[in-house]
C-alpha positions in Angstrom: -7.0 -31.7 21.8 -7.8 -33.1 25.2 -11.0 -31.6 26.7 -11.2 -31.4 30.4 -14.6 -29.9 31.0 -18.1 -30.2 29.7 -19.4 -27.8 27.0 -21.6 -25.5 29.0 -22.9 -22.0 28.5 -20.0 -20.8 30.7 -17.3 -22.6 28.8 -18.8 -21.7 25.4 -19.0 -18.0 26.5 -15.3 -18.1 27.4 -14.6 -19.3 23.8 -16.4 -16.4 22.3 -20.0 -17.7 21.8 -22.7 -15.1 22.1 -26.5 -15.0 22.1 -27.7 -17.8 24.4 -31.3 -17.0 23.7 -34.4 -19.0 22.9 -35.1 -19.3 19.1 -38.2 -17.1 19.4 -36.0 -14.2 20.4 -33.7 -14.6 17.3 -35.4 -11.9 15.2 -34.4 -9.3 17.8 -31.0 -11.0 18.6 -28.6 -9.0 16.5 -27.3 -12.2 14.9 -24.2 -11.5 12.7 -24.5 -12.1 9.0 -21.1 -13.6 8.5 -19.8 -17.1 8.6 -19.7 -19.0 11.9 -20.7 -21.9 14.0 -23.6 -22.2 16.4 -24.8 -24.5 19.2 -28.2 -25.4 20.6 -28.2 -26.0 24.4 -30.6 -27.6 26.8 -29.6 -26.3 30.2 -31.9 -28.8 32.0 -29.8 -32.0 32.2 -32.7 -34.2 33.4 -34.0 -36.9 31.0 -36.1 -35.3 28.3 -39.7 -35.9 27.3 -40.3 -36.4 23.6 -43.3 -35.3 21.6 -45.0 -38.1 19.6 -44.8 -36.0 16.5 -42.6 -33.1 15.5 -44.2 -29.6 15.1 -41.4 -28.7 12.6 -42.0 -28.0 9.0 -41.9 -30.8 6.5 -39.3 -30.6 3.7 -39.9 -31.9 0.2 -42.9 -33.8 1.6 -40.8 -35.5 4.3 -42.2 -35.6 7.9 -39.5 -34.7 10.4 -41.1 -36.9 13.1 -39.2 -39.9 14.3 -40.1 -42.5 17.0 -39.4 -41.9 20.7 -37.1 -45.0 20.5 -35.0 -43.3 17.9 -34.9 -40.1 19.8 -34.0 -42.0 23.0 -31.2 -43.8 21.3 -29.7 -40.5 20.1 -30.0 -38.8 23.5 -26.7 -38.1 25.3 -27.2 -38.2 29.1 -25.7 -35.2 30.9 -24.8 -33.2 27.8 -26.1 -29.6 27.6 -25.2 -29.2 23.9 -27.8 -30.9 21.7 -26.8 -29.6 18.3 -23.7 -28.1 16.6 -24.0 -26.5 13.2 -22.2 -24.2 10.8 -23.2 -21.3 8.6 -21.6 -19.8 5.5 -22.7 -18.0 2.4 -23.9 -14.5 1.8 -26.0 -14.1 5.0 -24.3 -16.7 7.1 -25.4 -17.1 10.7 -28.3 -14.7 10.5 -30.0 -16.5 7.6 -29.1 -20.0 8.8 -30.5 -19.5 12.3 -33.6 -17.8 10.9 -34.3 -20.8 8.7 -33.7 -23.1 11.7 -36.2 -21.1 13.7 -38.8 -21.0 10.9 -38.5 -24.8 10.5 -39.3 -25.2 14.2 -42.4 -23.1 13.9 -43.8 -25.5 11.4 -42.9 -23.6 8.2 -41.0 -25.2 5.4 -37.5 -23.9 5.5 -34.1 -24.7 4.2 -32.9 -26.3 7.4 -33.3 -30.0 7.8 -30.3 -30.9 10.0 -30.9 -30.7 13.7 -34.6 -31.4 13.4 -34.7 -33.7 16.4 -34.6 -30.7 18.8 -38.2 -29.8 17.8 -39.4 -33.1 19.2 -38.2 -32.2 22.7 -41.2 -31.3 24.8 -39.2 -28.3 26.2 -37.8 -27.1 22.8 -39.1 -23.6 23.6 -36.6 -23.4 26.5 -33.6 -24.4 24.3 -30.9 -21.7 23.9 -29.0 -20.9 20.7 -25.6 -19.3 20.6 -23.1 -18.5 17.9 -19.5 -17.6 17.2 -18.4 -15.9 14.0 -15.5 -17.5 12.1 -13.7 -16.8 8.9 -15.1 -18.3 5.7 -12.3 -20.8 5.5 -12.7 -22.2 9.0 -16.5 -22.5 9.6 -16.5 -26.2 8.7 -13.2 -26.8 10.6 -14.5 -25.0 13.7 -17.7 -27.0 13.6 -15.8 -30.3 13.3 -13.4 -29.3 16.1 -16.4 -28.8 18.4 -18.1 -32.0 17.3 -14.8 -33.9 17.9 -14.5 -32.4 21.4 -18.1 -33.3 22.2 -17.5 -36.9 21.0 -14.3 -37.1 23.1 -16.3 -35.9 26.2 -19.2 -38.4 25.5 -17.6 -41.7 24.5 -17.8 -41.1 20.8 -21.5 -40.0 20.8 -22.6 -37.2 18.5 -24.7 -34.4 20.0 -28.4 -35.5 20.1 -29.6 -33.7 17.0 -26.4 -34.1 14.9 -27.4 -37.1 12.7 -24.0 -37.5 11.1 -20.4 -36.7 11.7 -19.3 -34.1 9.2 -15.8 -35.5 9.3 -12.8 -33.7 7.9 -11.9 -34.1 4.3 -8.8 -36.1 3.5 -5.8 -34.0 2.9 -5.0 -33.1 -0.7 -2.3 -35.2 -2.3 -0.3 -34.8 -5.4 -1.9 -37.8 -6.9 1.2 -40.0 -6.3 0.8 -43.3 -4.5 3.1 -44.0 -1.6 6.1 -46.2 -2.5 5.8 -49.9 -1.7 8.2 -51.3 0.8 
């Protein structure tokens, strides 16, 4: 895949993403319950301001706050997408995004990935959008979008994606390749 354009609200809408609403509006957002992928966007491309501590909920006693230096090192200049995630399971997108929103309000929730977004001073202006997928391809669709982002931004991950989910190696029949 050879991307030619930045991942923006317009290009994501053309690809079937819906929502594009602040997290606080999610309870009334008619988020689907099935599997899917989601993105968090910061439409303001000016350099961000970082909060000294995160207002997000702690998880298993761990504070989600990181230093401004660490946040600055993760920041991708000019990118509007700041996080890419996937959702699967019984309640899929609806439950995953609800947990992400709760974590940002300071509650303990089952969402630890993407926590850097809550340390952005303008996190209340971030938009979340989603695209339903089939059960089999939520992880593949997430990785495709992460790979495209990386190609557009010199190998960098989106700001709040702390690790590359990477594709699993193809299944083999257990045989080693013949030596030449």
